Residue, then its C-alpha position, 0 to 999 in steps of 0.5 A: m474300393e481300389i486295391s493298389a498293386q503295391a499293396v498286393k505286392a507287399l502282402r504277397e512278399e509278407t505271406g508268400a500267397g499268390i497274387l490273385e489270393c492277395r488281391n482277393a484277401l485285400a478286397a475282402s478285408e477292405g484294404d486292411v492288411k491285418k485282416a487280409k493276413t487272417w483271411l489268407e491264413e484261414r483259407g490256407l488252413k482250409k486248403a491244408e485240410k483238403v490235401t491231407g488225405r492225398e497220396a504223397k510218393q515224392g519228396l526227399i531225404e534231408t540230413y543235418v549234422h551239428q559240429g560232427r557230434v550229433g546228426a539226423m536224417v529225415e524222410i519227408s514226402c510230398e505229392t510231386d517232385f516239383v514241390a520237392r525241389t522248391e526252396d520252401f519244401q527243402k527249408l522245411a526238411k532242413d528245419i525238421a532235420l535240425h529239430v530232430a538233431g536238437l531235441g531227439p524225439k522218439y516217434v513221428t506221431v502218437e500212434e507209433i508209440p508202443a502200447d506197453e510204453l504208453e501204459e508206462a507213461k500213463h502210470d508215470n504221468g497220470d492221465n495227462l500225457n501232453k508233457y510226455y508227448e512233447e518230449t517224445v513225439l516229433m509232431n507234438q514238439p514245439f519247434v526248436r526255432d520258434g517255441k510257439v509253433t509245433i512241428a505239426d503246425l509247421v507241416t500244416q503251414a507248408k501244406a497250405k503254402l505249397g498246396e500238397n500233402i506233406v508227410i514226415r515218414r521217418f527219421i533217425r538221430y545219431e549222437l557220438g558215443k550213444 
């Protein structure tokens, strides 16, 4: 089957994937755009899994202040300064800073929760801690701009798109009067 340059260009604009990847996706899906997107998504998740263990020493610190009353500062790392300067990485950092300011999580990951606080949460919520994690753990929270996607999903998508390990190191949130 012949794959047109217009089809490759359209898929590239929709997904942000490389030209060759888009061409291969369209060829593998026999020109079906929906199947090609699924193919790219699966490949992206595999790519994200491959980079997860790699060391991330570069990155940036992003801030967000909402109407001078609530502010957040987030440290996000990646592998190279090249990726840290990309528009996609900077947008991810800005979105996460906005999310932290809006929802006020307490921890980045579940592993950071102190044992005594976790025991208290188990006592209060029973063995089902999912709701507690959604309220207090950044990576488990639904993204403030799209409730269907968690912050962990957002980071995984960025890893797949940028081809580097991305780690949210820490954050702090300030609220006037608290």
